[in-house]
Structure formats: C-alpha cells, structure tokens
N, C-alpha and C positions, 0 to 999 in steps of 0.2 A: 513223427518218426520214433523209432525205438532205439535202444542202445545198439551201437555198432562197434565192433572191435577191429582194429587195424592189424593186418598181418605183417610178417617180417619184410615183405616186399613193398610196404607202405601203400597198399591198396585196401580200400574199404568197399564192401559190397552192401549196398543199402536197398531195402525193400520197403515200399510204402504199405502200411497195414490197411489202409482204406481201399486203394485201387490195385495194389499188387505190382505197381511200376517198379522195375529193377534198374539199378544203376551201379556200375563199378566206377569208383572214383579214386583219384590219386590223393592221398592224405598226407603227403610229405610236409606241406606247409602248416598242418595242424598237429604234427607229431609231438612237439614240445610245449603245447599250450596247456595251461592249468585250468582253463575255463571250458565250459560246455560249448560245443559247436552246434548251431541250429541249422537244419536242412529243411527246406520247404519243397513239397512235391508240386508237380504241375497240375494236379487235380484240385488243389485248394484255390 
C-alpha cells in the first residue's frame, strides 16, 4: 500500500496499487500512533 492521509472526520480512503481495490476505513484508533500502520490487501 501507499501513504494514506486521514481527513478531519477520521476516515482514510485506501487504494491498492496492484489490483485497484478501494476501501474507506475508520482511522480513529490509529490517529495518535507514532508508528506506521500496515494494511494488507485481499489480493496478496
């Protein structure tokens, strides 16, 4: 996955660069983390 930025409403829109699968996800629980969050697509 690529970098994803979270909007003010705490939602992140993620697009897989390999298959184009799109997902809108709630990022509230990741908002105050200082580490990278890894997301895996269903195509892998």
